[in-house]
C-alpha positions as CSV (number, residue, x, y, z in Angstrom):
1,X,17.6,-16.3,-41.5
2,X,14.8,-13.4,-41.3
3,X,12.2,-16.1,-41.1
4,X,13.8,-18.1,-38.3
5,X,14.6,-15.0,-36.3
6,X,11.1,-13.6,-36.8
7,X,9.3,-16.8,-35.9
8,X,11.2,-17.1,-32.3
9,X,10.7,-13.4,-31.9
10,X,6.9,-13.8,-32.6
11,X,6.8,-16.7,-30.0
12,X,8.9,-15.1,-27.2
13,X,8.1,-11.4,-27.8
14,X,4.7,-10.8,-29.5
15,X,4.5,-7.2,-28.6
16,X,8.0,-6.4,-30.0
17,X,7.1,-8.6,-33.1
18,X,3.9,-6.4,-33.3
19,X,6.2,-3.1,-33.2
20,X,8.0,-4.5,-36.5
21,X,4.7,-4.0,-38.3
22,X,4.5,-0.3,-37.7
23,X,4.8,1.7,-40.9
24,X,6.1,4.6,-39.0
25,X,10.0,5.0,-39.8
26,X,11.5,7.1,-37.1
27,X,14.7,7.3,-39.0
28,X,16.2,7.1,-42.5
29,X,18.9,4.5,-42.8
30,X,20.9,2.5,-45.1
31,X,22.7,-0.6,-45.1
32,X,26.4,-0.7,-46.2
33,X,29.5,-3.0,-46.2
34,X,32.1,-2.4,-43.6
35,X,35.8,-3.0,-44.7
36,X,35.8,-6.4,-43.4
37,X,32.8,-7.4,-45.3
38,X,30.3,-7.4,-42.4
39,X,27.4,-5.2,-42.7
40,X,27.0,-1.8,-40.9
41,X,24.4,0.9,-41.0
42,X,24.0,4.5,-41.4
43,X,21.4,6.8,-40.1
44,X,20.3,10.0,-41.4
45,X,20.6,13.0,-38.8
46,X,19.8,16.3,-40.5
47,X,21.8,16.5,-43.6
48,X,24.4,14.2,-42.7
49,X,24.7,10.4,-42.0
50,X,26.0,8.9,-38.8
51,X,27.6,5.6,-38.6
52,X,25.6,3.0,-36.2
53,X,28.7,0.6,-36.2
54,X,32.3,0.7,-37.2
55,X,32.9,1.0,-40.9
56,X,35.8,-1.1,-40.5
57,X,35.0,-4.1,-38.1
58,X,31.6,-3.8,-36.5
59,X,32.6,-7.1,-34.5
60,X,35.8,-5.8,-33.1
61,X,34.0,-2.6,-31.9
62,X,31.4,-4.6,-30.2
63,X,34.0,-6.5,-28.3
64,X,35.5,-3.2,-27.1
65,X,32.1,-2.0,-25.9
66,X,31.6,-5.2,-23.9
67,X,34.9,-5.1,-22.5
68,X,34.4,-1.7,-20.9
69,X,31.4,-2.9,-18.9
70,X,32.3,-3.9,-15.3
71,X,30.9,-7.2,-14.7
72,X,31.9,-7.5,-11.0
73,X,28.8,-8.5,-9.0
74,X,26.3,-7.4,-11.8
75,X,23.1,-9.4,-11.9
76,X,21.4,-7.4,-14.8
77,X,22.7,-5.5,-17.7
78,X,20.7,-2.8,-19.6
79,X,21.8,-2.5,-23.0
80,X,20.6,0.8,-24.7
81,X,20.3,0.6,-28.7
82,X,20.4,-2.5,-30.7
83,X,21.5,-1.2,-34.1
84,X,22.4,-4.5,-35.9
85,X,23.0,-6.5,-32.9
86,X,26.8,-6.9,-32.8
87,X,27.4,-5.9,-29.4
88,X,24.1,-7.6,-28.0
89,X,25.5,-11.1,-29.4
90,X,29.1,-10.6,-28.2
91,X,27.7,-9.8,-24.7
92,X,25.3,-12.9,-24.9
93,X,28.1,-15.0,-25.8
94,X,30.2,-13.8,-22.9
95,X,27.4,-14.3,-20.3
96,X,25.2,-17.0,-21.6
97,X,26.8,-19.6,-19.2
98,X,26.4,-17.0,-16.0
99,X,23.0,-16.2,-14.5
100,X,23.0,-12.6,-15.7
101,X,20.1,-10.9,-17.2
102,X,20.2,-8.9,-20.5
103,X,17.6,-6.1,-21.1
104,X,17.8,-4.8,-24.4
105,X,16.1,-1.4,-25.3
106,X,15.6,-1.0,-29.0
107,X,14.2,2.5,-30.3
108,X,14.2,1.6,-34.1
109,X,11.9,-1.3,-34.9
110,X,12.7,-1.1,-38.8
111,X,16.4,-1.1,-38.3
112,X,16.0,-4.0,-35.7
113,X,14.0,-6.0,-38.6
114,X,16.8,-5.1,-41.0
115,X,19.3,-6.7,-38.3
116,X,17.3,-10.0,-38.4
117,X,18.5,-10.6,-42.0
118,X,22.2,-10.7,-41.2
119,X,22.5,-12.6,-38.0
120,X,21.2,-15.8,-36.3
121,X,19.5,-14.4,-33.1
122,X,17.4,-17.6,-32.2
123,X,19.8,-18.4,-29.4
124,X,19.7,-15.1,-28.0
125,X,16.0,-14.5,-28.2
126,X,15.3,-18.2,-26.7
127,X,17.6,-17.4,-23.6
128,X,15.5,-17.1,-20.3
129,X,17.8,-14.4,-19.2
130,X,17.1,-12.4,-22.5
131,X,14.6,-9.5,-22.2
132,X,13.5,-7.0,-25.1
133,X,11.6,-3.9,-25.0
134,X,11.2,-2.8,-28.7
135,X,9.3,0.5,-29.6
136,X,9.1,3.3,-32.1
137,X,8.0,5.6,-29.0
138,X,9.7,5.2,-25.8
139,X,7.4,5.7,-22.9
140,X,9.0,6.1,-19.5
141,X,6.6,4.3,-17.6
142,X,6.6,1.4,-19.9
143,X,10.4,1.4,-19.6
144,X,10.3,1.4,-15.8
145,X,7.7,-1.4,-15.6
146,X,9.9,-3.4,-18.2
147,X,12.7,-3.3,-15.8
148,X,10.7,-3.6,-12.4
149,X,8.9,-6.5,-13.4
150,X,11.9,-8.7,-14.1
151,X,14.5,-7.8,-11.6
152,X,14.7,-8.0,-7.8
153,X,13.7,-4.2,-6.9
154,X,15.8,-4.5,-3.7
155,X,19.2,-6.3,-4.3
156,X,19.5,-6.3,-8.1
157,X,22.9,-4.9,-9.1
158,X,22.4,-3.3,-12.8
159,X,25.0,-2.2,-15.1
160,X,24.2,-0.1,-17.9
161,X,25.9,-0.2,-21.5
162,X,24.9,1.9,-24.7
163,X,25.4,1.7,-28.3
164,X,27.8,5.0,-28.7
165,X,25.8,6.0,-31.9
166,X,22.4,6.0,-30.1
167,X,23.4,9.5,-28.3
168,X,23.7,10.7,-31.9
169,X,21.0,9.5,-33.7
170,X,18.3,9.0,-30.9
171,X,19.1,12.0,-28.4
172,X,15.5,12.5,-27.4
173,X,15.0,8.6,-26.6
174,X,18.4,8.6,-25.0
175,X,17.5,11.4,-22.8
176,X,14.0,9.6,-21.6
177,X,15.8,6.3,-21.0
178,X,18.4,7.9,-19.0
179,X,16.0,9.7,-16.5
180,X,14.1,6.5,-16.4
181,X,17.0,4.6,-15.3
182,X,17.8,7.4,-12.6
183,X,14.6,6.7,-11.1
184,X,15.1,3.1,-11.1
185,X,18.2,3.6,-9.5
186,X,16.6,5.7,-6.8
187,X,14.1,3.2,-6.0
188,X,16.6,0.5,-5.8
189,X,18.5,2.5,-3.3
190,X,15.5,3.3,-1.4
191,X,14.4,-0.3,-1.2
192,X,17.5,-1.5,-0.3
193,X,17.8,0.9,2.6
194,X,14.4,-0.1,3.8
195,X,15.0,-4.2,3.7
196,X,18.3,-3.9,5.2
197,X,17.1,-1.5,8.1
198,X,13.5,-2.7,8.6
199,X,13.4,-6.0,6.6
200,X,13.5,-8.1,9.8
201,X,10.8,-6.3,11.5
202,X,8.4,-6.4,8.6
203,X,9.1,-10.1,8.1
204,X,8.6,-10.8,11.5
205,X,5.0,-8.9,11.5
206,X,4.3,-10.9,8.3
207,X,4.7,-14.3,10.2
208,X,2.7,-13.1,13.0
209,X,-0.2,-12.3,10.7
210,X,-0.2,-15.3,8.6
211,X,-3.7,-16.5,10.0
212,X,-5.2,-13.1,9.9
213,X,-3.9,-12.7,6.2
214,X,-5.3,-15.9,5.3
215,X,-8.8,-15.2,6.6
216,X,-9.3,-11.4,5.9
217,X,-10.3,-9.9,2.6
218,X,-7.8,-8.3,0.4
219,X,-8.2,-4.8,-1.5
220,X,-9.7,-6.8,-4.5
221,X,-12.9,-7.1,-2.9
222,X,-13.3,-3.4,-3.2
223,X,-12.7,-3.1,-6.9
224,X,-15.3,-0.3,-8.2
225,X,-17.1,0.0,-5.0
226,X,-16.9,4.0,-5.3
227,X,-17.1,4.3,-8.8
228,X,-17.8,7.8,-10.0
229,X,-18.0,9.3,-6.3
230,X,-15.5,11.6,-5.0
231,X,-12.6,10.5,-2.8
232,X,-10.5,12.9,-0.6
233,X,-7.0,11.8,0.3
234,X,-5.8,13.3,3.5
235,X,-2.1,13.3,4.3
236,X,-0.1,15.1,6.9
237,X,1.5,18.0,5.0
238,X,1.8,21.4,6.5
239,X,-0.8,22.8,4.3
240,X,-3.4,20.6,6.0
241,X,-3.5,23.4,8.7
242,X,-5.2,25.5,6.0
243,X,-8.4,23.8,5.4
244,X,-8.6,20.6,8.0
245,X,-11.9,22.0,9.5
246,X,-13.5,22.0,6.0
247,X,-13.3,18.2,5.8
248,X,-16.1,18.2,8.2
249,X,-18.4,19.2,5.4
250,X,-17.6,16.1,3.1
251,X,-18.4,13.5,5.6
252,X,-21.0,11.3,4.0
253,X,-20.6,13.2,0.7
254,X,-17.3,11.9,-0.3
255,X,-15.1,9.1,0.8
256,X,-12.3,10.3,3.4
257,X,-9.1,8.1,3.0
258,X,-6.6,9.2,5.7
259,X,-3.1,8.2,6.1
260,X,-2.1,6.7,9.3
261,X,0.0,9.8,10.2
262,X,-3.0,12.1,10.3
263,X,-5.6,10.0,12.0
264,X,-4.9,11.6,15.5
265,X,-5.2,15.1,14.1
266,X,-8.5,14.4,12.2
267,X,-10.1,13.0,15.4
268,X,-8.9,15.9,17.4
269,X,-11.0,18.1,14.9
270,X,-13.9,15.6,15.3
271,X,-13.5,14.3,11.8
272,X,-13.8,10.8,11.5
273,X,-12.4,9.1,8.2
274,X,-13.9,6.3,6.3
275,X,-10.7,4.5,5.7
276,X,-7.4,4.6,7.2
277,X,-4.3,3.4,5.4
278,X,-1.1,2.0,6.9
279,X,2.1,0.5,4.9
280,X,5.2,0.8,7.1
281,X,5.5,-2.2,9.5
282,X,8.1,-0.1,11.6
283,X,8.0,0.6,15.3
284,X,8.0,4.4,15.0
285,X,4.5,4.1,13.0
286,X,2.8,2.6,16.3
287,X,2.6,5.8,17.9
288,X,-0.2,6.9,15.5
289,X,-2.3,4.1,17.0
290,X,-1.7,4.8,20.6
291,X,-4.2,6.4,22.6
292,X,-7.0,6.2,20.2
293,X,-10.7,6.3,21.2
294,X,-11.6,3.0,19.6
295,X,-15.2,3.5,20.2
296,X,-15.0,6.2,17.3
297,X,-13.6,3.7,15.0
298,X,-16.2,1.0,14.6
299,X,-17.1,1.8,11.0
300,X,-13.7,2.6,10.0
301,X,-12.0,0.6,7.5
302,X,-8.1,-0.3,8.1
303,X,-6.4,-0.8,4.9
304,X,-3.1,-2.2,5.8
305,X,0.2,-4.0,4.6
306,X,0.4,-7.7,6.1
307,X,3.8,-6.4,7.4
308,X,1.9,-4.1,10.0
309,X,2.0,-5.1,13.6
310,X,-0.4,-7.7,14.3
311,X,-1.7,-6.5,17.7
312,X,-2.9,-3.4,16.0
313,X,-4.6,-5.2,13.4
314,X,-6.2,-7.6,15.9
315,X,-7.4,-4.8,18.2
316,X,-8.7,-2.6,15.1
317,X,-12.6,-2.2,16.0
318,X,-13.6,-1.9,12.4
319,X,-13.2,-4.0,9.3
320,X,-9.6,-4.9,8.2
321,X,-8.6,-5.2,4.6
322,X,-5.1,-6.4,3.5
323,X,-3.1,-4.6,0.7
324,X,-0.1,-6.8,0.1
325,X,3.0,-4.9,-1.5
326,X,6.1,-5.9,-3.3
327,X,9.4,-6.8,-1.8
328,X,9.8,-8.0,1.7
329,X,7.5,-11.2,2.4
330,X,6.4,-11.2,-1.2
331,X,7.0,-15.0,-1.5
332,X,5.4,-15.7,1.8
333,X,2.1,-13.9,0.4
334,X,2.0,-15.7,-2.7
335,X,2.4,-18.8,-0.7
336,X,-0.5,-18.0,1.5
337,X,-2.7,-16.8,-1.4
338,X,-2.1,-20.2,-3.2
339,X,-4.3,-21.7,-0.3
340,X,-6.9,-18.9,0.0
341,X,-7.8,-16.1,-2.7
342,X,-5.7,-13.5,-4.5
343,X,-5.8,-10.5,-2.2
344,X,-4.8,-7.9,-5.0
345,X,-1.8,-5.6,-5.3
346,X,-1.5,-1.9,-5.2
347,X,1.8,-0.5,-6.6
348,X,3.4,2.2,-4.3
349,X,6.6,4.1,-4.3
350,X,7.3,3.9,-0.4
351,X,4.7,6.2,0.8
352,X,1.6,5.7,2.4
353,X,-0.1,8.4,0.4
354,X,0.6,6.0,-2.6
355,X,-1.5,3.6,-1.0
356,X,-4.2,6.0,-0.4
357,X,-4.2,6.7,-4.0
358,X,-3.9,3.5,-5.4
359,X,-6.6,2.4,-3.1
360,X,-8.9,5.2,-4.4
361,X,-8.1,4.0,-8.2
362,X,-9.3,0.5,-7.5
363,X,-12.4,2.1,-6.0
364,X,-12.7,3.8,-9.0
365,X,-13.3,7.0,-7.2
366,X,-13.7,10.2,-9.3
367,X,-12.6,12.9,-8.7
368,X,-9.5,11.9,-6.6
369,X,-8.6,14.9,-4.5
370,X,-5.4,15.4,-2.6
371,X,-5.6,17.2,0.8
372,X,-2.4,17.8,2.9
373,X,-0.1,16.4,0.2
374,X,2.4,19.0,0.2
375,X,5.5,16.7,-0.8
376,X,7.5,19.9,0.3
377,X,8.5,22.0,3.3
378,X,5.8,24.3,2.8
379,X,6.0,27.5,5.2
380,X,9.5,26.3,6.4
381,X,8.2,23.1,8.1
382,X,7.9,19.4,7.3
383,X,4.5,18.3,8.5
384,X,1.3,19.9,9.8
385,X,0.9,21.1,13.5
386,X,0.7,18.3,16.1
387,X,2.8,15.8,13.9
388,X,5.3,14.0,15.9
389,X,7.9,14.6,12.9
390,X,7.2,18.1,12.4
391,X,10.6,19.9,11.9
392,X,11.5,23.5,10.9
393,X,13.5,24.3,7.9
394,X,16.5,24.8,10.0
395,X,16.2,21.7,12.2
396,X,15.7,19.5,9.0
397,X,18.8,21.0,7.2
398,X,20.8,19.5,10.2
399,X,20.0,16.3,8.9
400,X,22.9,15.7,6.6
401,X,21.9,12.2,5.6
402,X,19.5,13.8,3.3
403,X,19.4,15.7,0.3
404,X,17.6,19.0,-0.5
405,X,16.1,20.5,-3.5
406,X,14.3,23.6,-4.7
407,X,11.4,22.6,-6.8
408,X,8.5,24.6,-8.0
409,X,5.1,24.8,-6.0
410,X,1.7,25.0,-7.1
411,X,2.1,28.8,-7.8
412,X,5.2,28.3,-9.8
413,X,7.3,29.7,-7.0
414,X,10.5,28.1,-5.4
415,X,10.0,25.7,-2.4
416,X,12.4,23.4,-0.6
417,X,12.0,19.7,-0.4
418,X,13.9,16.6,0.7
419,X,14.9,13.7,-1.1
420,X,12.2,11.2,0.1
421,X,9.3,13.8,-0.6
422,X,10.8,14.3,-3.9
423,X,11.0,10.6,-4.6
424,X,7.4,10.2,-3.6
425,X,6.4,13.2,-5.9
426,X,8.2,11.8,-9.0
427,X,6.3,8.6,-8.4
428,X,2.9,10.6,-8.2
429,X,4.0,12.3,-11.3
430,X,4.8,9.0,-13.3
431,X,1.8,7.2,-12.1
432,X,-0.8,9.7,-13.0
433,X,0.9,10.3,-16.3
434,X,0.8,6.5,-17.0
435,X,-2.9,6.4,-16.0
436,X,-3.7,9.3,-18.4
437,X,-1.5,7.6,-21.2
438,X,-3.7,4.7,-21.0
439,X,-7.0,6.5,-21.4
440,X,-8.1,6.8,-17.6
441,X,-10.7,9.8,-17.7
442,X,-10.6,10.1,-13.7
443,X,-10.2,13.7,-12.7
444,X,-7.1,14.4,-10.4
445,X,-7.3,17.4,-8.1
446,X,-4.6,19.0,-5.8
447,X,-6.6,20.7,-3.1
448,X,-3.7,20.8,-0.7
449,X,-3.6,24.7,-1.3
450,X,0.3,24.6,-1.2
451,X,3.2,22.3,-1.6
452,X,4.8,20.9,-4.8
453,X,2.8,20.8,-8.1
454,X,1.8,17.3,-8.8
455,X,1.9,17.1,-12.6
456,X,-1.6,15.9,-14.2
457,X,-3.6,17.6,-11.3
458,X,-6.0,20.4,-11.3
459,X,-5.3,22.9,-8.8
460,X,-8.3,23.8,-6.7
461,X,-9.2,24.9,-3.1
462,X,-10.9,22.5,-0.8
463,X,-13.9,24.9,-0.6
464,X,-14.1,24.6,-4.4
465,X,-13.9,20.9,-4.3
466,X,-16.6,20.8,-1.8
467,X,-18.8,23.1,-3.8
468,X,-18.4,21.2,-7.0
469,X,-18.5,17.6,-6.1
470,X,-19.7,17.4,-2.3
471,X,-23.2,18.6,-2.1
472,X,-25.2,15.4,-1.9
473,X,-25.1,12.3,0.7
474,X,-24.4,9.5,-1.3
475,X,-23.9,6.7,1.6
476,X,-20.4,5.8,-0.1
477,X,-19.1,4.5,3.2
478,X,-21.9,2.2,3.8
479,X,-21.3,0.6,0.2
480,X,-17.8,-0.1,1.3
481,X,-18.5,-1.4,4.7
482,X,-21.4,-3.8,3.1
483,X,-19.0,-5.0,0.4
484,X,-16.4,-5.8,3.4
485,X,-18.8,-7.5,5.5
486,X,-20.2,-9.7,2.6
487,X,-16.7,-11.4,2.1
488,X,-16.6,-15.0,2.6
489,X,-13.6,-16.3,4.0
490,X,-12.0,-18.8,1.6
491,X,-8.9,-21.1,2.6
492,X,-8.1,-24.5,1.5
493,X,-7.5,-27.1,4.4
494,X,-4.5,-28.4,2.3
495,X,-2.5,-25.5,3.8
496,X,-2.6,-27.5,7.1
497,X,-0.5,-30.3,5.4
498,X,1.7,-27.7,3.8
499,X,2.4,-26.1,7.4
500,X,3.5,-29.7,8.6
501,X,5.8,-30.2,5.4
502,X,7.3,-26.5,6.0
503,X,7.9,-27.2,9.6
504,X,9.7,-30.5,9.0
505,X,11.7,-28.6,6.1
506,X,12.6,-25.7,8.5
507,X,13.6,-28.3,11.1
508,X,16.0,-30.1,8.7
509,X,17.6,-26.8,7.7
510,X,18.6,-26.1,11.3
511,X,19.9,-29.8,11.6
512,X,21.9,-29.1,8.5
513,X,23.4,-25.7,9.5
514,X,24.6,-27.4,12.8
515,X,26.3,-30.1,11.0
516,X,27.8,-27.4,8.8
517,X,29.4,-25.8,11.6
518,X,30.8,-29.1,12.8
519,X,32.1,-29.9,9.8
520,X,34.0,-26.5,9.5
521,X,35.4,-27.1,12.8
522,X,36.9,-30.6,11.4
523,X,38.3,-28.7,8.5
524,X,40.1,-26.3,10.4
525,X,41.5,-28.9,12.7
526,X,42.4,-31.1,9.7
527,X,43.8,-28.7,7.3
528,X,46.9,-30.8,6.4
529,X,45.3,-33.9,6.8
530,X,44.2,-36.4,4.0
531,X,40.8,-36.4,5.7
532,X,40.4,-32.6,4.5
533,X,39.0,-33.9,0.7
534,X,36.3,-36.0,2.7
535,X,35.3,-33.1,4.9
536,X,35.0,-30.6,2.0
537,X,32.8,-33.1,0.1
538,X,30.7,-33.5,3.0
539,X,30.3,-29.9,3.4
540,X,29.4,-29.4,-0.4
541,X,26.7,-32.2,0.2
542,X,25.2,-30.3,3.0
543,X,25.3,-26.9,1.0
544,X,23.3,-28.8,-1.8
545,X,20.8,-30.3,0.6
546,X,20.1,-26.7,2.2
547,X,19.8,-25.4,-1.4
548,X,17.3,-28.0,-2.1
549,X,15.4,-26.7,1.0
550,X,16.0,-23.1,-0.1
551,X,12.4,-22.2,-0.6
552,X,11.6,-22.5,3.0
553,X,14.3,-19.7,3.7
554,X,11.6,-17.2,2.7
555,X,10.0,-17.6,6.2
556,X,13.3,-16.2,7.7
557,X,15.1,-14.4,4.8
558,X,15.6,-11.2,6.8
559,X,18.2,-13.3,9.0
560,X,20.5,-13.2,5.6
561,X,19.9,-9.8,4.5
562,X,23.1,-8.4,5.9
563,X,25.1,-11.1,4.1
564,X,23.0,-11.4,1.0
565,X,25.3,-9.6,-1.1
566,X,28.6,-11.3,0.2
567,X,27.2,-14.8,-0.4
568,X,26.8,-14.0,-4.1
569,X,30.2,-13.4,-5.1
570,X,33.2,-15.9,-5.6
571,X,36.1,-15.2,-3.3
572,X,39.7,-16.6,-3.6
573,X,40.5,-17.2,0.0
574,X,39.1,-20.4,1.1
575,X,39.2,-19.1,4.8
576,X,37.0,-16.3,3.7
577,X,34.6,-18.8,2.4
578,X,34.6,-20.8,5.7
579,X,34.1,-17.6,7.7
580,X,31.1,-16.5,5.5
581,X,29.7,-20.0,5.7
582,X,30.0,-19.8,9.6
583,X,27.9,-16.6,9.5
584,X,25.5,-18.1,7.0
585,X,24.9,-21.1,9.1
586,X,24.3,-19.2,12.4
587,X,21.9,-17.2,10.8
588,X,20.1,-20.2,9.2
589,X,19.7,-21.5,12.8
590,X,18.7,-18.2,14.2
591,X,16.0,-17.8,11.3
592,X,14.9,-21.5,11.9
593,X,14.4,-21.3,15.4
594,X,12.3,-17.8,15.1
595,X,10.2,-18.9,12.3
596,X,9.6,-22.3,13.7
597,X,8.2,-20.7,16.9
598,X,5.6,-18.8,14.8
599,X,4.8,-21.5,12.4
600,X,3.7,-23.8,15.0
601,X,1.5,-21.1,16.6
602,X,-0.4,-20.6,13.3
603,X,-0.3,-24.5,12.6
604,X,-2.2,-25.0,16.1
605,X,-4.5,-22.2,15.1
606,X,-5.5,-23.7,11.8
607,X,-6.2,-27.0,13.2
608,X,-8.3,-25.6,15.7
609,X,-10.2,-23.8,13.2
610,X,-10.5,-26.7,11.0
611,X,-12.1,-28.9,13.8
612,X,-15.0,-26.4,14.2
């Protein structure tokens, strides 16, 4: 039994298999017989022992644990604690014919190995819907990555179940796990809000930018370009008013990376950044680019999400570098990259400041210095003076859709922040900790001179940073420009044939959707006729054909965002099913028409370029 389990574990989960060889025993435990003859375990906590499973009937206890899980609409279940695996096996047997993922987080490798002696887990371990994180020391960032890398971080519906005894014998681990899950839920909520409210606009922008994305470099080309040279990351927090003029002294001596919201303010103070970052493809960002003197920006690099507005990218006078993200349009991005080159990825937590930080890390800049990164309502305001979004504390508190917290500032004093700022702060804290835990030696400095305390940073004034790190001209911006200008456009002309196929498939989806609407009319007109079965069969066939062409829905996925959740669940009322299908078909028709127009424009542009 043990050898069979170990063999499949080694094949499917090599890291977990490696954890079994660790000699450190986190807990003392004994395997004992339950009253019904099954095995159970007891773990030592202090001077006493705590039962991991029932001493009477562990399998019946496992049934009760699983019965308490609300599976309605769930797409993933996170199980905390493995013990001897009774509850996990019961859950798997209940779900193995359903498309629901099971994530198990186990904190006692030696107890886990003991479990492998008593049950056959090969079917569980072989399942594509089973994921295992086994570690003697739970790391919050590792746990978050374990979940985020394997779920849809927009629409995933996650349930959590835990072995009740885990709370007693692994309190510290349980606390870390629960805090990490809270963070994941926050990110899910923020992503879902963003996609449902902005997804359509972002997707439209991405489609408009397909040709540009195919032919422009990605952030991969900048890897290591500024190694061991300082980078100043400028954001639009209220403390920027304290030290903005000092940034003139660092020009040419450090790389100035400015968030979009602060560009106009910098130019007004005669400070031209080296790089401007933009991540949000939403219309309110456009005001940051209106009325700019483009003559001053010929050598300024725009690092942008491909979901930003194409006309701004086309008009930008300096070099453009794409930084694809995760979420909206990810399938389209991967599709384009399969015919060109991998552009690279920078993980972000929803803020353009995260993009600036991730970019500095890719550049291998050192030190990385925050300026204007308050993440709090410093001095009772939200943003620096001149910002379109600057509000007083009183004005901000009128927004009852947000939550507000008091946190510690750089001096250990209380300062107000709002929920989105706090989420951005948590991201910085986790990301910096993860970098340091993995041996990164970069020095992270907070020279904001106010605002929230960013964990893992050294507090300094901007003047101190300049005196210590920015005394010599280093031509750092020229190195970045040379790297970008030397980029060779790479794209495979097979993409032209792929465009032809996609265009035909999208046309077919529209035809099928229109036929679906006609059949629903016939079904409604013949509800009591013998023909109803034939119509239902035809409708099922159409849905199957649409499903086969489903990959092409990526070009207009936003059209179905608002019914995405509904079409995942089964309903009892046939009329309700038909009503949802009508909505679905109409949105497929609308999405097909919109995407076909854009796809044809890019197709013709590629044909013209290929003829040169």
